[in-house]
C-alpha positions in Angstrom: 102.0 -50.9 -70.8 103.1 -51.1 -74.4 104.6 -47.9 -75.8 104.7 -47.6 -79.6 105.7 -44.2 -80.9 103.4 -41.7 -79.6 101.0 -44.2 -78.2 100.8 -45.9 -74.9 98.6 -48.9 -74.6 97.4 -50.4 -71.3 96.7 -54.1 -71.4 93.5 -55.2 -70.0 92.9 -58.9 -69.4 89.6 -59.9 -71.0 89.1 -63.6 -70.9 86.0 -65.2 -72.2 86.4 -65.6 -76.0 89.7 -67.3 -75.0 91.4 -67.7 -71.7 94.5 -65.3 -72.5 92.7 -62.6 -74.4 93.6 -59.1 -73.9 92.5 -55.7 -75.1 94.7 -52.7 -75.7 93.5 -49.3 -74.4 95.1 -46.0 -75.4 93.5 -43.3 -73.2 95.0 -40.2 -74.7 93.8 -41.0 -78.2 90.7 -42.9 -76.8 91.4 -46.1 -78.8 90.5 -49.6 -77.8 92.0 -52.3 -79.7 89.2 -55.0 -78.8 90.4 -58.1 -80.9 87.9 -60.7 -80.7 86.3 -59.4 -77.4 84.0 -56.9 -79.1 82.9 -57.3 -82.6 80.5 -55.4 -84.7 79.0 -57.7 -87.3 79.2 -61.1 -85.5 79.0 -62.2 -81.9 82.3 -63.4 -80.3 82.3 -67.2 -79.9 82.1 -68.1 -76.2 83.0 -71.8 -75.8 84.3 -74.2 -73.2 87.8 -73.7 -71.9 89.3 -76.0 -69.3 91.3 -73.0 -67.8 88.2 -70.9 -67.1 85.6 -72.1 -64.6 82.6 -70.4 -66.6 83.5 -68.9 -70.0 80.5 -67.0 -70.4 80.7 -65.4 -66.9 84.4 -64.6 -67.6 83.3 -62.8 -70.9 80.5 -60.7 -69.3 82.9 -59.9 -66.5 85.5 -58.8 -69.2 82.8 -56.7 -70.9 82.4 -54.8 -67.6 86.1 -54.1 -67.5 85.9 -52.0 -70.7 82.4 -50.7 -70.5 83.2 -47.4 -68.9 86.4 -46.6 -70.9 86.4 -43.3 -72.8 86.5 -44.6 -76.4 86.1 -42.9 -79.8 87.6 -45.6 -81.9 87.2 -49.5 -81.5 89.4 -51.8 -83.6 88.0 -55.1 -83.7 89.7 -58.3 -84.6 87.3 -58.9 -87.5 85.2 -56.8 -89.7 85.4 -53.1 -90.5 
């Protein structure tokens, strides 16, 4: 958990785009800081990483981790 003022973000490991990628989820305010995991105007780059057995599978598994979160606002790493 990362507590910042009135916000308490849960760290969710979401490898795929990069081996050590994390999203931050704030349940009370329904905010997901998705970084490069979920983008709106472009598709995240999924490439080979020696640390991951299968980058694409890791990415798809990571999408499953955040799919059912109750979210009203997604803050991506790029774009609006």
